[in-house]
mmCIF file as Biopython writes it, N, C-alpha, C and O atoms, coordinates in Angstrom:
data_model
#
loop_
_atom_site.group_PDB
_atom_site.id
_atom_site.type_symbol
_atom_site.label_atom_id
_atom_site.label_alt_id
_atom_site.label_comp_id
_atom_site.label_asym_id
_atom_site.label_entity_id
_atom_site.label_seq_id
_atom_site.pdbx_PDB_ins_code
_atom_site.Cartn_x
_atom_site.Cartn_y
_atom_site.Cartn_z
_atom_site.occupancy
_atom_site.B_iso_or_equiv
_atom_site.auth_seq_id
_atom_site.auth_asym_id
_atom_site.pdbx_PDB_model_num
ATOM 1   N N  . MET A ? 1  ? 0.514   -1.391 0.160  1.0 0.0 1  A 1 
ATOM 2   C CA . MET A ? 1  ? 0.124   0.067  -0.024 1.0 0.0 1  A 1 
ATOM 3   C C  . MET A ? 1  ? 1.088   1.288  0.088  1.0 0.0 1  A 1 
ATOM 4   O O  . MET A ? 1  ? 1.965   1.428  0.941  1.0 0.0 1  A 1 
ATOM 5   N N  . GLU A ? 2  ? 0.730   2.258  -1.053 1.0 0.0 2  A 1 
ATOM 6   C CA . GLU A ? 2  ? 1.390   3.479  -1.125 1.0 0.0 2  A 1 
ATOM 7   C C  . GLU A ? 2  ? 1.004   4.509  -0.191 1.0 0.0 2  A 1 
ATOM 8   O O  . GLU A ? 2  ? -0.192  4.681  0.043  1.0 0.0 2  A 1 
ATOM 9   N N  . PRO A ? 3  ? 1.979   5.284  0.423  1.0 0.0 3  A 1 
ATOM 10  C CA . PRO A ? 3  ? 1.393   6.413  1.373  1.0 0.0 3  A 1 
ATOM 11  C C  . PRO A ? 3  ? 0.617   7.413  0.832  1.0 0.0 3  A 1 
ATOM 12  O O  . PRO A ? 3  ? 0.629   7.276  -0.391 1.0 0.0 3  A 1 
ATOM 13  N N  . HIS A ? 4  ? -0.128  8.464  1.207  1.0 0.0 4  A 1 
ATOM 14  C CA . HIS A ? 4  ? -1.061  9.319  0.383  1.0 0.0 4  A 1 
ATOM 15  C C  . HIS A ? 4  ? -0.320  10.831 0.299  1.0 0.0 4  A 1 
ATOM 16  O O  . HIS A ? 4  ? -0.311  11.667 1.203  1.0 0.0 4  A 1 
ATOM 17  N N  . THR A ? 5  ? 0.344   10.961 -1.127 1.0 0.0 5  A 1 
ATOM 18  C CA . THR A ? 5  ? 0.968   11.724 -1.006 1.0 0.0 5  A 1 
ATOM 19  C C  . THR A ? 5  ? 0.260   13.238 -1.453 1.0 0.0 5  A 1 
ATOM 20  O O  . THR A ? 5  ? 0.941   14.254 -1.592 1.0 0.0 5  A 1 
ATOM 21  N N  . GLU A ? 6  ? -1.024  13.197 -1.621 1.0 0.0 6  A 1 
ATOM 22  C CA . GLU A ? 6  ? -1.777  14.595 -2.308 1.0 0.0 6  A 1 
ATOM 23  C C  . GLU A ? 6  ? -2.490  15.320 -1.060 1.0 0.0 6  A 1 
ATOM 24  O O  . GLU A ? 6  ? -3.375  16.162 -1.210 1.0 0.0 6  A 1 
ATOM 25  N N  . ALA A ? 7  ? -2.067  14.954 0.015  1.0 0.0 7  A 1 
ATOM 26  C CA . ALA A ? 7  ? -3.122  15.222 1.187  1.0 0.0 7  A 1 
ATOM 27  C C  . ALA A ? 7  ? -2.731  17.169 1.522  1.0 0.0 7  A 1 
ATOM 28  O O  . ALA A ? 7  ? -1.600  17.475 1.902  1.0 0.0 7  A 1 
ATOM 29  N N  . ARG A ? 8  ? -3.399  17.842 1.393  1.0 0.0 8  A 1 
ATOM 30  C CA . ARG A ? 8  ? -3.816  19.028 1.665  1.0 0.0 8  A 1 
ATOM 31  C C  . ARG A ? 8  ? -4.285  19.415 2.976  1.0 0.0 8  A 1 
ATOM 32  O O  . ARG A ? 8  ? -5.197  18.894 3.619  1.0 0.0 8  A 1 
ATOM 33  N N  . LEU A ? 9  ? -3.432  20.553 3.348  1.0 0.0 9  A 1 
ATOM 34  C CA . LEU A ? 9  ? -3.804  20.881 4.789  1.0 0.0 9  A 1 
ATOM 35  C C  . LEU A ? 9  ? -5.279  21.600 5.118  1.0 0.0 9  A 1 
ATOM 36  O O  . LEU A ? 9  ? -5.908  22.185 4.236  1.0 0.0 9  A 1 
ATOM 37  N N  . ALA A ? 10 ? -5.662  21.507 6.230  1.0 0.0 10 A 1 
ATOM 38  C CA . ALA A ? 10 ? -7.363  21.987 6.467  1.0 0.0 10 A 1 
ATOM 39  C C  . ALA A ? 10 ? -7.005  23.621 6.587  1.0 0.0 10 A 1 
ATOM 40  O O  . ALA A ? 10 ? -5.818  23.918 6.726  1.0 0.0 10 A 1 
ATOM 41  N N  . PRO A ? 11 ? -7.715  24.371 6.552  1.0 0.0 11 A 1 
ATOM 42  C CA . PRO A ? 11 ? -7.768  25.597 6.540  1.0 0.0 11 A 1 
ATOM 43  C C  . PRO A ? 11 ? -7.890  26.167 8.360  1.0 0.0 11 A 1 
ATOM 44  O O  . PRO A ? 11 ? -8.745  25.507 8.951  1.0 0.0 11 A 1 
ATOM 45  N N  . PRO A ? 12 ? -7.254  27.139 9.180  1.0 0.0 12 A 1 
ATOM 46  C CA . PRO A ? 12 ? -7.302  27.216 10.672 1.0 0.0 12 A 1 
ATOM 47  C C  . PRO A ? 12 ? -9.031  27.397 10.644 1.0 0.0 12 A 1 
ATOM 48  O O  . PRO A ? 12 ? -9.894  27.792 9.860  1.0 0.0 12 A 1 
ATOM 49  N N  . LEU A ? 13 ? -8.945  26.917 11.841 1.0 0.0 13 A 1 
ATOM 50  C CA . LEU A ? 13 ? -10.891 26.852 12.337 1.0 0.0 13 A 1 
ATOM 51  C C  . LEU A ? 13 ? -11.386 28.286 12.658 1.0 0.0 13 A 1 
ATOM 52  O O  . LEU A ? 13 ? -12.559 28.585 12.880 1.0 0.0 13 A 1 
ATOM 53  N N  . ASP A ? 14 ? -10.581 28.925 12.652 1.0 0.0 14 A 1 
ATOM 54  C CA . ASP A ? 14 ? -11.145 30.421 12.698 1.0 0.0 14 A 1 
ATOM 55  C C  . ASP A ? 14 ? -11.363 31.353 11.501 1.0 0.0 14 A 1 
ATOM 56  O O  . ASP A ? 14 ? -11.692 32.533 11.623 1.0 0.0 14 A 1 
ATOM 57  N N  . SER A ? 15 ? -11.145 30.699 10.276 1.0 0.0 15 A 1 
ATOM 58  C CA . SER A ? 15 ? -11.831 30.705 8.961  1.0 0.0 15 A 1 
ATOM 59  C C  . SER A ? 15 ? -12.781 30.348 8.424  1.0 0.0 15 A 1 
ATOM 60  O O  . SER A ? 15 ? -13.057 30.613 7.255  1.0 0.0 15 A 1 
ATOM 61  N N  . LEU A ? 16 ? -13.592 29.540 9.350  1.0 0.0 16 A 1 
ATOM 62  C CA . LEU A ? 16 ? -14.684 29.081 8.917  1.0 0.0 16 A 1 
ATOM 63  C C  . LEU A ? 16 ? -15.885 29.119 9.519  1.0 0.0 16 A 1 
ATOM 64  O O  . LEU A ? 16 ? -15.869 28.954 10.739 1.0 0.0 16 A 1 
ATOM 65  N N  . PRO A ? 17 ? -16.966 29.300 8.972  1.0 0.0 17 A 1 
ATOM 66  C CA . PRO A ? 17 ? -18.003 29.805 9.883  1.0 0.0 17 A 1 
ATOM 67  C C  . PRO A ? 17 ? -18.614 28.999 11.000 1.0 0.0 17 A 1 
ATOM 68  O O  . PRO A ? 17 ? -18.714 27.784 10.829 1.0 0.0 17 A 1 
ATOM 69  N N  . LEU A ? 18 ? -19.124 29.656 12.365 1.0 0.0 18 A 1 
ATOM 70  C CA . LEU A ? 18 ? -19.235 28.384 12.754 1.0 0.0 18 A 1 
ATOM 71  C C  . LEU A ? 18 ? -21.008 27.909 13.013 1.0 0.0 18 A 1 
ATOM 72  O O  . LEU A ? 18 ? -21.966 28.632 13.284 1.0 0.0 18 A 1 
ATOM 73  N N  . PRO A ? 19 ? -20.957 26.826 12.860 1.0 0.0 19 A 1 
ATOM 74  C CA . PRO A ? 19 ? -22.467 26.346 12.510 1.0 0.0 19 A 1 
ATOM 75  C C  . PRO A ? 19 ? -23.464 26.658 13.240 1.0 0.0 19 A 1 
ATOM 76  O O  . PRO A ? 19 ? -23.250 26.775 14.447 1.0 0.0 19 A 1 
ATOM 77  N N  . ARG A ? 20 ? -24.796 26.876 12.731 1.0 0.0 20 A 1 
ATOM 78  C CA . ARG A ? 20 ? -25.625 27.554 13.659 1.0 0.0 20 A 1 
ATOM 79  C C  . ARG A ? 20 ? -26.290 26.101 14.649 1.0 0.0 20 A 1 
ATOM 80  O O  . ARG A ? 20 ? -26.095 24.916 14.380 1.0 0.0 20 A 1 
ATOM 81  N N  . PRO A ? 21 ? -26.857 26.492 15.470 1.0 0.0 21 A 1 
ATOM 82  C CA . PRO A ? 21 ? -27.635 25.237 16.649 1.0 0.0 21 A 1 
ATOM 83  C C  . PRO A ? 21 ? -29.016 24.935 15.491 1.0 0.0 21 A 1 
ATOM 84  O O  . PRO A ? 21 ? -29.471 25.679 14.623 1.0 0.0 21 A 1 
ATOM 85  N N  . PRO A ? 22 ? -29.424 23.536 15.901 1.0 0.0 22 A 1 
ATOM 86  C CA . PRO A ? 22 ? -30.559 23.149 15.132 1.0 0.0 22 A 1 
ATOM 87  C C  . PRO A ? 22 ? -32.515 24.096 15.691 1.0 0.0 22 A 1 
ATOM 88  O O  . PRO A ? 22 ? -33.632 24.074 15.174 1.0 0.0 22 A 1 
ATOM 89  N N  . HIS A ? 23 ? -31.969 24.717 16.853 1.0 0.0 23 A 1 
ATOM 90  C CA . HIS A ? 23 ? -32.875 24.942 17.272 1.0 0.0 23 A 1 
ATOM 91  C C  . HIS A ? 23 ? -32.896 27.037 16.876 1.0 0.0 23 A 1 
ATOM 92  O O  . HIS A ? 23 ? -33.686 27.864 17.330 1.0 0.0 23 A 1 
ATOM 93  N N  . ALA A ? 24 ? -31.983 27.213 16.129 1.0 0.0 24 A 1 
ATOM 94  C CA . ALA A ? 24 ? -31.845 28.851 16.323 1.0 0.0 24 A 1 
ATOM 95  C C  . ALA A ? 24 ? -32.891 28.951 14.954 1.0 0.0 24 A 1 
ATOM 96  O O  . ALA A ? 24 ? -32.949 28.131 14.037 1.0 0.0 24 A 1 
ATOM 97  N N  . GLN A ? 25 ? -33.596 30.058 15.087 1.0 0.0 25 A 1 
ATOM 98  C CA . GLN A ? 25 ? -34.312 30.432 14.327 1.0 0.0 25 A 1 
ATOM 99  C C  . GLN A ? 25 ? -33.621 31.605 13.459 1.0 0.0 25 A 1 
ATOM 100 O O  . GLN A ? 25 ? -32.902 32.427 14.026 1.0 0.0 25 A 1 
ATOM 101 N N  . PRO A ? 26 ? -33.853 31.659 12.099 1.0 0.0 26 A 1 
ATOM 102 C CA . PRO A ? 26 ? -33.216 33.086 11.373 1.0 0.0 26 A 1 
ATOM 103 C C  . PRO A ? 26 ? -33.573 33.952 11.819 1.0 0.0 26 A 1 
ATOM 104 O O  . PRO A ? 26 ? -34.618 34.050 12.464 1.0 0.0 26 A 1 
ATOM 105 N N  . GLU A ? 27 ? -32.646 34.956 11.542 1.0 0.0 27 A 1 
ATOM 106 C CA . GLU A ? 27 ? -33.284 36.542 11.841 1.0 0.0 27 A 1 
ATOM 107 C C  . GLU A ? 27 ? -34.711 37.167 11.121 1.0 0.0 27 A 1 
ATOM 108 O O  . GLU A ? 27 ? -34.910 36.931 9.929  1.0 0.0 27 A 1 
ATOM 109 N N  . PRO A ? 28 ? -35.637 37.932 11.870 1.0 0.0 28 A 1 
ATOM 110 C CA . PRO A ? 28 ? -36.619 38.084 10.798 1.0 0.0 28 A 1 
ATOM 111 C C  . PRO A ? 28 ? -36.386 39.220 9.963  1.0 0.0 28 A 1 
ATOM 112 O O  . PRO A ? 28 ? -35.564 40.065 10.318 1.0 0.0 28 A 1 
ATOM 113 N N  . PRO A ? 29 ? -37.139 39.355 8.690  1.0 0.0 29 A 1 
ATOM 114 C CA . PRO A ? 29 ? -36.868 40.777 7.857  1.0 0.0 29 A 1 
ATOM 115 C C  . PRO A ? 29 ? -37.072 41.876 8.546  1.0 0.0 29 A 1 
ATOM 116 O O  . PRO A ? 29 ? -37.857 41.859 9.494  1.0 0.0 29 A 1 
ATOM 117 N N  . ALA A ? 30 ? -36.468 42.896 8.221  1.0 0.0 30 A 1 
ATOM 118 C CA . ALA A ? 30 ? -36.740 43.896 9.168  1.0 0.0 30 A 1 
ATOM 119 C C  . ALA A ? 30 ? -38.262 44.553 8.887  1.0 0.0 30 A 1 
ATOM 120 O O  . ALA A ? 30 ? -38.893 44.324 7.856  1.0 0.0 30 A 1 
ATOM 121 N N  . GLY A ? 31 ? -38.489 44.955 9.400  1.0 0.0 31 A 1 
ATOM 122 C CA . GLY A ? 31 ? -39.789 45.978 9.503  1.0 0.0 31 A 1 
ATOM 123 C C  . GLY A ? 31 ? -41.046 44.377 9.927  1.0 0.0 31 A 1 
ATOM 124 O O  . GLY A ? 31 ? -40.680 43.220 10.134 1.0 0.0 31 A 1 
ATOM 125 N N  . HIS A ? 32 ? -42.349 44.863 9.929  1.0 0.0 32 A 1 
ATOM 126 C CA . HIS A ? 32 ? -43.241 43.625 9.933  1.0 0.0 32 A 1 
ATOM 127 C C  . HIS A ? 32 ? -44.008 43.259 8.656  1.0 0.0 32 A 1 
ATOM 128 O O  . HIS A ? 32 ? -44.467 44.146 7.937  1.0 0.0 32 A 1 
ATOM 129 N N  . THR A ? 33 ? -44.140 42.041 8.388  1.0 0.0 33 A 1 
ATOM 130 C CA . THR A ? 33 ? -44.896 41.458 7.432  1.0 0.0 33 A 1 
ATOM 131 C C  . THR A ? 33 ? -45.887 40.503 8.101  1.0 0.0 33 A 1 
ATOM 132 O O  . THR A ? 33 ? -45.376 39.436 8.439  1.0 0.0 33 A 1 
ATOM 133 N N  . THR A ? 34 ? -46.983 40.624 8.326  1.0 0.0 34 A 1 
ATOM 134 C CA . THR A ? 34 ? -48.273 40.156 9.002  1.0 0.0 34 A 1 
ATOM 135 C C  . THR A ? 34 ? -49.201 39.002 7.962  1.0 0.0 34 A 1 
ATOM 136 O O  . THR A ? 34 ? -49.412 39.205 6.767  1.0 0.0 34 A 1 
ATOM 137 N N  . SER A ? 35 ? -49.557 38.083 8.542  1.0 0.0 35 A 1 
ATOM 138 C CA . SER A ? 35 ? -50.497 37.289 7.476  1.0 0.0 35 A 1 
ATOM 139 C C  . SER A ? 35 ? -51.022 36.710 8.634  1.0 0.0 35 A 1 
ATOM 140 O O  . SER A ? 35 ? -50.661 36.978 9.780  1.0 0.0 35 A 1 
ATOM 141 N N  . THR A ? 36 ? -52.240 35.578 8.171  1.0 0.0 36 A 1 
ATOM 142 C CA . THR A ? 36 ? -53.568 35.284 9.179  1.0 0.0 36 A 1 
ATOM 143 C C  . THR A ? 36 ? -52.966 33.647 8.761  1.0 0.0 36 A 1 
ATOM 144 O O  . THR A ? 36 ? -52.385 33.366 7.713  1.0 0.0 36 A 1 
ATOM 145 N N  . ALA A ? 37 ? -53.328 32.588 10.024 1.0 0.0 37 A 1 
ATOM 146 C CA . ALA A ? 37 ? -52.922 31.285 9.813  1.0 0.0 37 A 1 
ATOM 147 C C  . ALA A ? 37 ? -54.558 30.740 10.391 1.0 0.0 37 A 1 
ATOM 148 O O  . ALA A ? 37 ? -55.434 31.306 11.045 1.0 0.0 37 A 1 
ATOM 149 N N  . ASP A ? 38 ? -54.479 29.871 10.005 1.0 0.0 38 A 1 
ATOM 150 C CA . ASP A ? 38 ? -56.041 29.050 10.224 1.0 0.0 38 A 1 
ATOM 151 C C  . ASP A ? 38 ? -55.255 28.156 11.345 1.0 0.0 38 A 1 
ATOM 152 O O  . ASP A ? 38 ? -54.093 27.775 11.197 1.0 0.0 38 A 1 
ATOM 153 N N  . ARG A ? 39 ? -55.947 27.920 12.320 1.0 0.0 39 A 1 
ATOM 154 C CA . ARG A ? 39 ? -55.525 26.596 13.571 1.0 0.0 39 A 1 
ATOM 155 C C  . ARG A ? 39 ? -57.120 26.057 13.994 1.0 0.0 39 A 1 
ATOM 156 O O  . ARG A ? 39 ? -58.022 26.474 14.721 1.0 0.0 39 A 1 
ATOM 157 N N  . GLY A ? 40 ? -56.954 25.179 13.319 1.0 0.0 40 A 1 
ATOM 158 C CA . GLY A ? 40 ? -58.547 24.503 13.359 1.0 0.0 40 A 1 
ATOM 159 C C  . GLY A ? 40 ? -59.835 25.312 12.665 1.0 0.0 40 A 1 
ATOM 160 O O  . GLY A ? 40 ? -59.974 25.514 11.459 1.0 0.0 40 A 1 
ATOM 161 N N  . SER A ? 41 ? -60.660 25.684 13.640 1.0 0.0 41 A 1 
ATOM 162 C CA . SER A ? 41 ? -61.949 26.797 13.227 1.0 0.0 41 A 1 
ATOM 163 C C  . SER A ? 41 ? -61.340 28.161 13.730 1.0 0.0 41 A 1 
ATOM 164 O O  . SER A ? 41 ? -62.093 29.052 14.123 1.0 0.0 41 A 1 
ATOM 165 N N  . PHE A ? 42 ? -60.298 28.280 13.718 1.0 0.0 42 A 1 
ATOM 166 C CA . PHE A ? 42 ? -59.955 29.421 14.533 1.0 0.0 42 A 1 
ATOM 167 C C  . PHE A ? 42 ? -58.893 30.114 13.701 1.0 0.0 42 A 1 
ATOM 168 O O  . PHE A ? 42 ? -58.139 29.456 12.985 1.0 0.0 42 A 1 
ATOM 169 N N  . CYS A ? 43 ? -58.811 31.743 13.808 1.0 0.0 43 A 1 
ATOM 170 C CA . CYS A ? 43 ? -57.912 31.966 12.383 1.0 0.0 43 A 1 
ATOM 171 C C  . CYS A ? 43 ? -57.054 33.240 13.413 1.0 0.0 43 A 1 
ATOM 172 O O  . CYS A ? 43 ? -57.656 33.975 14.195 1.0 0.0 43 A 1 
ATOM 173 N N  . LEU A ? 44 ? -55.585 33.266 13.188 1.0 0.0 44 A 1 
ATOM 174 C CA . LEU A ? 44 ? -54.944 34.261 13.948 1.0 0.0 44 A 1 
ATOM 175 C C  . LEU A ? 44 ? -54.137 35.086 13.270 1.0 0.0 44 A 1 
ATOM 176 O O  . LEU A ? 44 ? -53.418 34.594 12.400 1.0 0.0 44 A 1 
ATOM 177 N N  . ALA A ? 45 ? -54.098 36.399 13.511 1.0 0.0 45 A 1 
ATOM 178 C CA . ALA A ? 45 ? -52.986 37.090 13.038 1.0 0.0 45 A 1 
ATOM 179 C C  . ALA A ? 45 ? -51.499 36.731 12.921 1.0 0.0 45 A 1 
ATOM 180 O O  . ALA A ? 45 ? -51.341 36.188 14.015 1.0 0.0 45 A 1 
ATOM 181 N N  . VAL A ? 46 ? -50.459 36.684 12.392 1.0 0.0 46 A 1 
ATOM 182 C CA . VAL A ? 46 ? -48.899 36.697 12.797 1.0 0.0 46 A 1 
ATOM 183 C C  . VAL A ? 46 ? -48.434 37.484 12.038 1.0 0.0 46 A 1 
ATOM 184 O O  . VAL A ? 46 ? -48.817 37.717 10.892 1.0 0.0 46 A 1 
ATOM 185 N N  . CYS A ? 47 ? -47.200 38.163 12.859 1.0 0.0 47 A 1 
ATOM 186 C CA . CYS A ? 47 ? -46.390 38.845 12.222 1.0 0.0 47 A 1 
ATOM 187 C C  . CYS A ? 47 ? -44.505 37.873 12.565 1.0 0.0 47 A 1 
ATOM 188 O O  . CYS A ? 47 ? -44.196 37.059 13.436 1.0 0.0 47 A 1 
ATOM 189 N N  . THR A ? 48 ? -43.565 38.570 11.265 1.0 0.0 48 A 1 
ATOM 190 C CA . THR A ? 48 ? -42.422 38.290 11.056 1.0 0.0 48 A 1 
ATOM 191 C C  . THR A ? 48 ? -41.737 38.218 12.344 1.0 0.0 48 A 1 
ATOM 192 O O  . THR A ? 48 ? -41.084 37.248 12.727 1.0 0.0 48 A 1 
ATOM 193 N N  . CYS A ? 49 ? -42.029 39.901 13.341 1.0 0.0 49 A 1 
ATOM 194 C CA . CYS A ? 49 ? -41.169 39.781 14.417 1.0 0.0 49 A 1 
ATOM 195 C C  . CYS A ? 49 ? -41.974 38.693 15.740 1.0 0.0 49 A 1 
ATOM 196 O O  . CYS A ? 49 ? -41.667 38.808 16.927 1.0 0.0 49 A 1 
ATOM 197 N N  . GLY A ? 50 ? -42.772 37.916 15.349 1.0 0.0 50 A 1 
ATOM 198 C CA . GLY A ? 50 ? -42.749 36.666 16.557 1.0 0.0 50 A 1 
ATOM 199 C C  . GLY A ? 50 ? -43.873 37.127 16.999 1.0 0.0 50 A 1 
ATOM 200 O O  . GLY A ? 50 ? -44.230 36.371 17.902 1.0 0.0 50 A 1 
ATOM 201 N N  . TRP A ? 51 ? -44.743 38.089 16.828 1.0 0.0 51 A 1 
ATOM 202 C CA . TRP A ? 51 ? -45.953 38.747 17.234 1.0 0.0 51 A 1 
ATOM 203 C C  . TRP A ? 51 ? -47.310 37.398 16.958 1.0 0.0 51 A 1 
ATOM 204 O O  . TRP A ? 51 ? -47.245 36.885 15.841 1.0 0.0 51 A 1 
ATOM 205 N N  . ASN A ? 52 ? -48.093 37.028 17.597 1.0 0.0 52 A 1 
ATOM 206 C CA . ASN A ? 52 ? -49.356 36.598 17.287 1.0 0.0 52 A 1 
ATOM 207 C C  . ASN A ? 52 ? -50.730 37.138 17.993 1.0 0.0 52 A 1 
ATOM 208 O O  . ASN A ? 52 ? -50.792 37.352 19.203 1.0 0.0 52 A 1 
ATOM 209 N N  . GLY A ? 53 ? -51.750 37.319 17.152 1.0 0.0 53 A 1 
ATOM 210 C CA . GLY A ? 53 ? -52.959 37.802 17.668 1.0 0.0 53 A 1 
ATOM 211 C C  . GLY A ? 53 ? -53.564 36.873 18.191 1.0 0.0 53 A 1 
ATOM 212 O O  . GLY A ? 53 ? -53.042 35.759 18.140 1.0 0.0 53 A 1 
ATOM 213 N N  . PRO A ? 54 ? -54.951 37.059 18.909 1.0 0.0 54 A 1 
ATOM 214 C CA . PRO A ? 54 ? -55.448 36.419 19.519 1.0 0.0 54 A 1 
ATOM 215 C C  . PRO A ? 54 ? -56.573 35.490 18.590 1.0 0.0 54 A 1 
ATOM 216 O O  . PRO A ? 54 ? -56.848 35.890 17.458 1.0 0.0 54 A 1 
ATOM 217 N N  . ALA A ? 55 ? -57.116 34.412 19.050 1.0 0.0 55 A 1 
ATOM 218 C CA . ALA A ? 55 ? -57.447 33.264 18.209 1.0 0.0 55 A 1 
ATOM 219 C C  . ALA A ? 55 ? -58.626 34.054 17.770 1.0 0.0 55 A 1 
ATOM 220 O O  . ALA A ? 55 ? -58.942 34.949 18.554 1.0 0.0 55 A 1 
ATOM 221 N N  . ARG A ? 56 ? -59.483 33.910 16.503 1.0 0.0 56 A 1 
ATOM 222 C CA . ARG A ? 56 ? -60.702 34.528 16.480 1.0 0.0 56 A 1 
ATOM 223 C C  . ARG A ? 56 ? -61.515 33.201 15.479 1.0 0.0 56 A 1 
ATOM 224 O O  . ARG A ? 56 ? -61.053 32.210 14.914 1.0 0.0 56 A 1 
ATOM 225 N N  . ARG A ? 57 ? -62.654 33.652 15.578 1.0 0.0 57 A 1 
ATOM 226 C CA . ARG A ? 57 ? -63.300 32.603 14.510 1.0 0.0 57 A 1 
ATOM 227 C C  . ARG A ? 57 ? -63.652 33.912 13.180 1.0 0.0 57 A 1 
ATOM 228 O O  . ARG A ? 57 ? -64.395 33.463 12.308 1.0 0.0 57 A 1 
ATOM 229 N N  . SER A ? 58 ? -63.286 35.160 12.992 1.0 0.0 58 A 1 
ATOM 230 C CA . SER A ? 58 ? -63.746 35.533 12.008 1.0 0.0 58 A 1 
ATOM 231 C C  . SER A ? 58 ? -62.414 35.881 11.418 1.0 0.0 58 A 1 
ATOM 232 O O  . SER A ? 58 ? -61.686 36.489 12.202 1.0 0.0 58 A 1 
ATOM 233 N N  . ARG A ? 59 ? -61.876 35.627 10.133 1.0 0.0 59 A 1 
ATOM 234 C CA . ARG A ? 59 ? -60.541 36.376 9.423  1.0 0.0 59 A 1 
ATOM 235 C C  . ARG A ? 59 ? -60.741 37.610 9.338  1.0 0.0 59 A 1 
ATOM 236 O O  . ARG A ? 59 ? -59.736 38.282 9.571  1.0 0.0 59 A 1 
ATOM 237 N N  . ASP A ? 60 ? -61.604 38.138 9.107  1.0 0.0 60 A 1 
ATOM 238 C CA . ASP A ? 60 ? -61.832 39.712 9.046  1.0 0.0 60 A 1 
ATOM 239 C C  . ASP A ? 60 ? -61.303 40.458 10.840 1.0 0.0 60 A 1 
ATOM 240 O O  . ASP A ? 60 ? -60.736 41.513 11.124 1.0 0.0 60 A 1 
ATOM 241 N N  . LEU A ? 61 ? -61.647 39.701 11.417 1.0 0.0 61 A 1 
ATOM 242 C CA . LEU A ? 61 ? -61.100 40.342 12.821 1.0 0.0 61 A 1 
ATOM 243 C C  . LEU A ? 61 ? -59.574 40.000 13.329 1.0 0.0 61 A 1 
ATOM 244 O O  . LEU A ? 61 ? -58.932 40.458 14.274 1.0 0.0 61 A 1 
ATOM 245 N N  . ALA A ? 62 ? -59.265 39.079 12.398 1.0 0.0 62 A 1 
ATOM 246 C CA . ALA A ? 62 ? -57.667 38.851 12.569 1.0 0.0 62 A 1 
ATOM 247 C C  . ALA A ? 62 ? -56.910 39.620 11.449 1.0 0.0 62 A 1 
ATOM 248 O O  . ALA A ? 62 ? -55.712 39.891 11.517 1.0 0.0 62 A 1 
ATOM 249 N N  . ARG A ? 63 ? -57.573 39.884 10.605 1.0 0.0 63 A 1 
ATOM 250 C CA . ARG A ? 63 ? -56.530 40.832 9.798  1.0 0.0 63 A 1 
ATOM 251 C C  . ARG A ? 63 ? -56.776 42.287 10.195 1.0 0.0 63 A 1 
ATOM 252 O O  . ARG A ? 63 ? -55.874 43.118 10.091 1.0 0.0 63 A 1 
ATOM 253 N N  . ARG A ? 64 ? -58.039 42.611 10.666 1.0 0.0 64 A 1 
ATOM 254 C CA . ARG A ? 64 ? -58.050 43.917 11.704 1.0 0.0 64 A 1 
ATOM 255 C C  . ARG A ? 64 ? -56.769 44.201 12.636 1.0 0.0 64 A 1 
ATOM 256 O O  . ARG A ? 64 ? -56.001 45.162 12.598 1.0 0.0 64 A 1 
ATOM 257 N N  . ASP A ? 65 ? -56.769 42.727 13.751 1.0 0.0 65 A 1 
ATOM 258 C CA . ASP A ? 65 ? -55.436 42.860 14.390 1.0 0.0 65 A 1 
ATOM 259 C C  . ASP A ? 65 ? -53.928 42.796 13.492 1.0 0.0 65 A 1 
ATOM 260 O O  . ASP A ? 65 ? -52.916 43.314 13.964 1.0 0.0 65 A 1 
ATOM 261 N N  . ALA A ? 66 ? -53.922 42.307 12.556 1.0 0.0 66 A 1 
ATOM 262 C CA . ALA A ? 66 ? -52.954 42.685 12.023 1.0 0.0 66 A 1 
ATOM 263 C C  . ALA A ? 66 ? -52.564 43.812 11.389 1.0 0.0 66 A 1 
ATOM 264 O O  . ALA A ? 66 ? -51.383 44.129 11.247 1.0 0.0 66 A 1 
ATOM 265 N N  . ALA A ? 67 ? -53.707 44.583 10.906 1.0 0.0 67 A 1 
ATOM 266 C CA . ALA A ? 67 ? -53.420 46.092 10.289 1.0 0.0 67 A 1 
ATOM 267 C C  . ALA A ? 67 ? -53.000 46.955 11.846 1.0 0.0 67 A 1 
ATOM 268 O O  . ALA A ? 67 ? -52.293 47.960 11.928 1.0 0.0 67 A 1 
ATOM 269 N N  . ARG A ? 68 ? -53.661 46.227 12.971 1.0 0.0 68 A 1 
ATOM 270 C CA . ARG A ? 68 ? -53.428 47.622 14.201 1.0 0.0 68 A 1 
ATOM 271 C C  . ARG A ? 68 ? -51.986 47.280 14.573 1.0 0.0 68 A 1 
ATOM 272 O O  . ARG A ? 68 ? -51.165 48.129 14.919 1.0 0.0 68 A 1 
ATOM 273 N N  . HIS A ? 69 ? -51.678 45.642 14.451 1.0 0.0 69 A 1 
ATOM 274 C CA . HIS A ? 69 ? -50.301 45.804 14.675 1.0 0.0 69 A 1 
ATOM 275 C C  . HIS A ? 69 ? -49.049 46.172 14.165 1.0 0.0 69 A 1 
ATOM 276 O O  . HIS A ? 69 ? -47.967 46.021 14.732 1.0 0.0 69 A 1 
ATOM 277 N N  . THR A ? 70 ? -49.327 46.834 12.682 1.0 0.0 70 A 1 
ATOM 278 C CA . THR A ? 70 ? -48.300 47.258 11.925 1.0 0.0 70 A 1 
ATOM 279 C C  . THR A ? 70 ? -48.548 48.181 12.098 1.0 0.0 70 A 1 
ATOM 280 O O  . THR A ? 70 ? -47.408 48.642 12.038 1.0 0.0 70 A 1 
ATOM 281 N N  . GLN A ? 71 ? -49.462 49.435 12.400 1.0 0.0 71 A 1 
ATOM 282 C CA . GLN A ? 71 ? -49.846 50.927 12.345 1.0 0.0 71 A 1 
ATOM 283 C C  . GLN A ? 71 ? -48.667 51.433 13.471 1.0 0.0 71 A 1 
ATOM 284 O O  . GLN A ? 71 ? -48.496 50.801 14.514 1.0 0.0 71 A 1 
ATOM 285 N N  . PRO A ? 72 ? -48.016 52.437 13.192 1.0 0.0 72 A 1 
ATOM 286 C CA . PRO A ? 72 ? -47.115 53.094 14.366 1.0 0.0 72 A 1 
ATOM 287 C C  . PRO A ? 72 ? -47.584 53.614 15.754 1.0 0.0 72 A 1 
ATOM 288 O O  . PRO A ? 72 ? -46.768 54.091 16.543 1.0 0.0 72 A 1 
#
């Protein structure tokens, strides 16, 4: 068996990015982007900042909650 002669040196560890832990969430985009999500017979407003509105039976009320959240 012949020795391996084409080996390359590994880059230093400080030049590689650290792996993200599996439970880490990506950074939300700047600003607020709202939408509605259905949970069974309920609908709620959700935002990219992590905010959740109350569960509503009316999608229209959930949309109003989202609109109130994005107002300055």
